[in-house]
C-alpha positions as CSV (number, residue, x, y, z in Angstrom):
1,X,77.0,159.3,95.5
2,X,78.9,156.6,93.8
3,X,81.6,154.4,95.4
4,X,85.2,155.5,95.6
5,X,86.0,153.8,92.4
6,X,84.2,155.8,89.8
7,X,84.1,156.2,86.0
8,X,86.5,158.7,84.5
9,X,83.4,160.1,82.7
10,X,82.0,161.5,85.9
11,X,81.7,165.0,87.2
12,X,83.8,165.6,90.3
13,X,83.8,168.5,92.8
14,X,86.8,169.7,94.7
15,X,86.4,172.1,97.7
16,X,89.5,174.0,98.7
17,X,89.4,174.4,102.5
18,X,93.1,174.3,103.5
19,X,93.5,177.9,104.6
20,X,94.3,179.2,108.1
21,X,92.0,182.2,107.8
22,X,94.3,184.7,109.4
23,X,92.5,187.7,107.9
24,X,89.2,186.6,109.5
25,X,90.4,187.3,113.0
26,X,88.2,184.4,114.3
27,X,90.9,182.4,116.1
28,X,90.3,179.4,113.9
29,X,90.4,178.5,110.2
30,X,87.4,180.3,108.8
31,X,86.1,177.3,106.8
32,X,85.1,175.8,110.2
33,X,83.5,179.0,111.6
34,X,79.7,179.1,111.9
35,X,77.7,180.7,109.2
36,X,73.9,180.5,109.5
37,X,74.4,178.0,112.4
38,X,76.6,175.6,110.5
39,X,80.4,175.3,109.9
40,X,81.0,177.2,106.7
41,X,82.5,174.3,104.7
42,X,79.4,172.2,105.4
43,X,77.1,174.4,103.3
44,X,78.8,173.8,99.9
45,X,79.8,170.2,100.8
46,X,76.1,169.4,101.4
47,X,75.1,171.1,98.2
48,X,77.6,169.0,96.1
49,X,76.8,165.8,97.9
50,X,73.1,166.3,97.3
51,X,73.6,167.0,93.6
52,X,72.8,163.9,91.6
53,X,75.3,164.4,88.8
54,X,78.4,164.9,91.0
55,X,80.1,161.5,91.1
56,X,82.5,162.3,93.9
57,X,83.4,165.2,96.3
58,X,87.0,165.8,97.3
59,X,87.8,168.3,100.1
60,X,91.3,169.7,100.5
61,X,92.3,170.7,104.0
62,X,95.4,171.7,105.9
63,X,97.6,169.2,107.6
64,X,96.1,168.5,111.1
65,X,92.6,169.6,110.2
66,X,91.1,166.2,109.8
67,X,89.3,166.1,113.1
68,X,87.8,169.6,112.6
69,X,86.5,168.6,109.1
70,X,85.0,165.4,110.5
71,X,83.1,167.4,113.2
72,X,82.0,170.0,110.6
73,X,80.6,167.4,108.2
74,X,79.2,164.9,110.7
75,X,76.4,162.9,109.1
76,X,77.4,163.8,105.5
77,X,78.8,160.7,103.8
78,X,80.6,160.1,100.6
79,X,83.5,162.5,100.4
80,X,87.3,162.1,100.2
81,X,89.9,164.1,102.1
82,X,93.1,165.4,100.6
83,X,95.9,167.3,102.5
84,X,96.7,170.6,100.8
85,X,100.0,172.5,100.2
86,X,101.6,175.8,101.1
87,X,99.7,177.8,98.5
88,X,96.2,177.6,96.9
89,X,97.5,176.2,93.6
90,X,99.5,173.6,95.5
91,X,96.3,172.5,97.3
92,X,94.3,172.3,94.1
93,X,97.2,170.3,92.4
94,X,97.2,167.8,95.3
95,X,93.4,167.4,94.9
96,X,93.7,166.9,91.1
97,X,96.5,164.3,91.7
98,X,94.2,162.4,94.1
99,X,91.4,162.4,91.6
100,X,93.8,161.2,88.9
101,X,95.1,158.4,91.1
102,X,91.5,157.3,91.7
103,X,90.8,156.9,88.0
104,X,90.3,160.5,86.8
105,X,87.2,162.4,85.8
106,X,85.5,164.0,82.8
107,X,84.9,167.3,84.5
108,X,85.9,168.9,87.8
109,X,84.4,171.9,89.6
110,X,86.9,173.7,91.9
111,X,85.2,175.6,94.7
112,X,86.4,177.8,97.6
113,X,84.9,176.8,101.0
114,X,84.7,180.6,101.8
115,X,81.7,180.8,99.4
116,X,79.2,178.8,101.3
117,X,75.9,179.4,99.6
118,X,76.2,177.3,96.5
119,X,72.9,176.5,94.6
120,X,72.2,173.6,92.4
121,X,71.2,176.1,89.8
122,X,74.8,177.3,89.7
123,X,76.1,173.8,89.3
124,X,73.5,173.2,86.5
125,X,74.7,176.3,84.7
126,X,78.4,175.4,84.8
127,X,77.9,171.7,83.8
128,X,75.7,172.8,80.9
129,X,78.4,175.2,79.7
130,X,81.0,172.3,79.8
131,X,78.9,170.4,77.2
132,X,80.2,173.1,74.7
133,X,83.3,174.5,76.3
134,X,86.5,173.3,78.1
135,X,86.0,175.7,81.0
136,X,83.4,178.0,82.5
137,X,83.4,180.4,85.5
138,X,80.7,182.5,87.2
139,X,81.1,186.2,87.0
140,X,79.2,189.3,88.3
141,X,79.3,192.8,86.9
142,X,81.2,195.6,88.7
143,X,78.5,198.0,89.9
144,X,80.5,200.7,91.7
145,X,82.6,203.3,90.0
146,X,86.2,201.8,89.9
147,X,89.4,203.8,89.9
148,X,93.2,203.5,89.9
149,X,95.0,205.0,92.9
150,X,98.3,206.7,92.4
151,X,100.4,207.4,95.5
152,X,97.4,207.6,97.7
153,X,95.3,209.8,95.5
154,X,92.4,208.9,93.1
155,X,93.7,208.6,89.5
156,X,92.0,207.2,86.4
157,X,88.4,206.0,86.4
158,X,88.2,202.6,84.8
159,X,85.5,201.4,82.4
160,X,83.5,199.2,84.7
161,X,81.6,197.8,81.7
162,X,84.8,195.8,81.0
163,X,85.4,194.7,84.6
164,X,83.8,191.6,86.1
165,X,84.0,189.9,89.5
166,X,85.0,186.2,89.3
167,X,83.5,183.6,91.7
168,X,83.7,179.9,92.2
169,X,82.9,177.1,91.5
170,X,85.1,177.1,88.4
171,X,84.4,174.2,86.0
172,X,86.9,172.6,83.7
173,X,87.5,169.5,81.6
174,X,89.6,167.5,84.0
175,X,92.6,166.5,81.8
176,X,93.1,170.0,80.4
177,X,93.2,171.4,83.9
178,X,95.7,168.8,85.1
179,X,97.9,169.7,82.2
180,X,97.6,173.5,82.8
181,X,98.6,173.0,86.5
182,X,101.6,170.9,85.4
183,X,103.1,173.7,83.3
184,X,102.3,176.5,85.7
185,X,105.5,177.8,87.5
186,X,105.5,176.3,90.9
187,X,106.8,179.5,92.6
188,X,104.3,181.8,90.9
189,X,101.1,182.7,92.8
190,X,97.7,182.2,91.1
191,X,94.6,183.8,92.5
192,X,92.4,181.1,90.9
193,X,92.4,178.2,88.5
194,X,91.0,180.2,85.6
195,X,94.2,182.2,85.6
196,X,96.2,179.0,85.4
197,X,94.0,177.6,82.7
198,X,94.1,180.7,80.6
199,X,97.9,180.9,80.8
200,X,98.0,177.4,79.2
201,X,96.3,178.9,76.1
202,X,92.6,177.9,76.8
203,X,89.5,180.0,76.4
204,X,87.2,180.2,79.4
205,X,83.4,180.7,79.0
206,X,81.5,182.8,81.5
207,X,78.1,182.2,83.1
208,X,76.0,184.4,85.3
209,X,77.3,184.6,88.9
210,X,75.3,184.7,92.1
211,X,75.4,187.5,94.7
212,X,74.7,184.8,97.3
213,X,78.1,183.3,96.5
214,X,80.0,186.2,98.0
215,X,83.2,185.3,99.7
216,X,83.7,185.4,103.5
217,X,87.1,186.9,104.3
218,X,87.0,189.3,107.3
219,X,85.4,189.1,110.8
220,X,82.7,191.6,109.7
221,X,81.6,189.1,107.1
222,X,80.9,186.5,109.8
223,X,79.1,189.1,111.9
224,X,76.3,189.5,109.4
225,X,72.9,188.0,110.6
226,X,73.1,185.5,107.7
227,X,75.2,184.7,104.7
228,X,72.7,186.2,102.4
229,X,71.9,189.5,104.3
230,X,68.5,188.2,105.3
231,X,66.8,190.2,108.1
232,X,63.6,188.2,108.9
233,X,63.2,184.7,110.0
234,X,59.7,183.5,109.2
235,X,57.9,180.2,110.2
236,X,54.9,178.7,108.4
237,X,52.7,175.8,109.6
238,X,50.6,173.4,107.5
239,X,48.1,170.7,108.3
240,X,46.2,168.4,106.0
241,X,44.0,165.3,106.1
242,X,42.8,162.9,103.4
243,X,40.6,159.9,103.6
244,X,41.9,156.4,102.9
245,X,39.7,154.7,100.2
246,X,39.9,151.4,98.2
247,X,40.9,151.7,94.6
248,X,43.0,154.9,95.1
249,X,46.8,155.2,94.7
250,X,48.7,156.1,97.9
251,X,51.2,158.9,97.5
252,X,53.2,160.2,100.4
253,X,56.2,162.6,100.2
254,X,56.3,162.2,96.4
255,X,56.6,158.4,96.8
256,X,54.1,155.9,95.5
257,X,53.5,153.3,98.2
258,X,52.0,149.8,97.7
259,X,49.1,149.6,100.1
260,X,45.6,148.2,100.2
261,X,44.1,151.7,100.2
262,X,45.0,155.0,98.8
263,X,44.3,158.6,99.6
264,X,41.2,160.3,98.1
265,X,41.4,163.8,96.8
266,X,41.3,166.1,93.9
267,X,45.0,165.9,93.0
268,X,47.1,162.8,93.9
269,X,46.1,163.6,97.5
270,X,49.7,163.5,98.8
271,X,48.8,164.7,102.3
272,X,52.4,165.3,103.3
273,X,53.2,167.5,100.3
274,X,49.9,169.4,100.8
275,X,50.8,170.2,104.4
276,X,54.3,171.2,103.3
277,X,52.9,173.5,100.6
278,X,50.7,175.3,103.1
279,X,53.7,175.7,105.5
280,X,55.8,177.2,102.8
281,X,53.1,179.5,101.5
282,X,52.3,180.5,105.1
283,X,55.9,181.4,105.8
284,X,55.9,183.6,102.7
285,X,52.6,185.2,103.6
286,X,51.1,184.0,100.3
287,X,47.9,182.3,101.3
288,X,47.3,178.6,101.2
289,X,47.2,175.7,98.7
290,X,43.5,176.3,98.0
291,X,44.1,179.9,96.9
292,X,46.5,178.8,94.2
293,X,45.2,175.3,93.3
294,X,41.5,175.3,94.0
295,X,39.8,171.9,94.0
296,X,37.1,173.3,91.7
297,X,39.6,173.7,88.9
298,X,39.6,170.5,86.8
299,X,43.2,171.1,85.6
300,X,44.4,169.9,89.1
301,X,42.5,166.6,88.9
302,X,45.1,163.9,89.6
303,X,47.9,166.4,89.5
304,X,51.3,165.4,91.1
305,X,51.6,167.4,94.3
306,X,55.3,168.0,93.8
307,X,54.1,170.8,91.4
308,X,52.4,172.5,94.4
309,X,55.6,172.3,96.5
310,X,57.8,173.6,93.7
311,X,55.4,176.5,93.2
312,X,55.5,177.4,96.9
313,X,59.3,177.3,96.8
314,X,59.3,179.6,93.7
315,X,57.1,182.1,95.5
316,X,59.6,182.3,98.4
317,X,62.5,182.8,95.9
318,X,60.6,185.5,94.0
319,X,60.1,187.3,97.3
320,X,63.8,187.3,97.9
321,X,63.6,184.4,100.5
322,X,65.5,181.3,101.2
323,X,64.3,178.0,102.7
324,X,66.2,177.2,105.9
325,X,64.6,173.9,106.8
326,X,61.3,172.0,106.7
327,X,60.1,169.5,109.4
328,X,57.1,167.2,108.7
329,X,55.2,164.6,110.7
330,X,52.9,161.9,109.1
331,X,50.1,160.7,111.4
332,X,48.8,157.2,110.6
333,X,48.7,153.6,111.8
334,X,49.8,152.2,108.4
335,X,51.7,152.1,106.2
336,X,55.0,152.2,108.0
337,X,56.8,155.4,107.2
338,X,60.3,154.8,108.7
339,X,61.5,152.4,105.9
340,X,60.5,155.0,103.3
341,X,61.6,158.2,105.2
342,X,64.9,158.7,103.5
343,X,63.4,158.4,100.0
344,X,60.8,161.0,101.0
345,X,63.5,163.3,102.3
346,X,65.4,163.0,99.1
347,X,62.3,163.7,97.0
348,X,61.4,166.8,99.0
349,X,65.0,168.1,99.1
350,X,65.1,168.0,95.3
351,X,61.7,169.8,95.0
352,X,63.0,172.6,97.2
353,X,66.6,172.6,95.9
354,X,68.0,172.4,99.4
355,X,70.4,169.9,101.0
356,X,68.7,166.8,102.3
357,X,69.9,167.4,105.9
358,X,67.6,170.4,105.9
359,X,64.6,168.2,105.4
360,X,63.0,166.2,108.3
361,X,60.3,163.6,108.0
362,X,58.9,161.9,111.0
363,X,55.9,159.6,111.8
364,X,53.7,158.9,114.7
365,X,50.4,157.2,115.5
366,X,47.4,158.2,117.7
367,X,47.5,154.9,119.6
368,X,44.5,153.7,117.6
369,X,42.4,156.7,118.6
370,X,40.4,158.8,116.2
371,X,40.0,158.5,112.4
372,X,43.8,158.0,111.9
373,X,43.8,155.3,114.6
374,X,40.9,153.5,113.0
375,X,42.7,153.6,109.6
376,X,40.1,155.9,108.0
377,X,42.6,158.5,106.9
378,X,46.1,160.0,107.1
379,X,47.0,163.4,108.5
380,X,50.2,165.4,108.2
381,X,51.7,168.4,109.8
382,X,54.6,170.6,108.4
383,X,56.7,173.5,109.7
384,X,58.8,175.5,107.3
385,X,61.4,178.1,108.4
386,X,62.6,180.7,105.8
387,X,64.8,183.7,105.7
388,X,63.4,186.8,104.0
389,X,64.7,190.2,103.1
């Protein structure tokens, strides 16, 4: 994330989290209720903060909710807080005014905190569309038969091929959205910013939506076992060892480290990523790294191990799964891991397309015992937890 003073060419994100959540029946604003073990607002905030091309994140909350937000986002740096208004469009307008006062932006993504599971792929799609269009929104087709109701009775059946469900984030060129809000009648309710933008005479492009971005509204939504209707929690374990040898490069966690020795192996011998790959494949019930990338195959000679990790993540996604978190331990006397730990976490979070706070990298020694204690090699352990349909 950049500093508070940013170029007006940047992409900004604005999360609307100012509601009181009366319909949820939870006894607290729903944006702070737990979803998959975390306050709901934290999910999308972490996704935006971990996305490289978002220059700044702004979060609009209700007056008096500052302490609740700080607790919900503890450990996540780099966001700005704005106090919202009486209606949703007032809250968005306050957020846009704060961005303008800080120097403006090129593009802005407006997102509802009630849609927690925001992927980087969705952000990619919206920002790509803004390279050609002034606005883009994610939409999903209407699957069920849809009707009008007249005086309590079923009436006309509507053409569902012309009906689409609209989601957030909604992406806009910043200045055009500010102008659209400025001319929108202040006492007229708007369900979303696309409505305001279209009323100002603009066209709005559409991109494919995501079923995982469903909105949390009622108490029954929060009662689900997880935000993505997953029914299984699976855990996989991985362990790997490579020998330290002179004349080899040392790669750990996707990071090249300057050291007097490197790890020997068929690929780049990144022992940490190899252990992680096995943990992910194990959680998915998909074998191990040797099944998919056999050492006997010359195409993997010197290959970057991030390809193995990304492959394992894609296997989980293809099976309808989601990575909840990964926890890894490097076992060696040298080099020192702690100064490089955050860079490794960032690398791995990007490979897995998950927030960095769902990635843990630790290090330990064997008190100079065994082959790692003698500096003959490095070992790594990994545990991956996933949700699976």
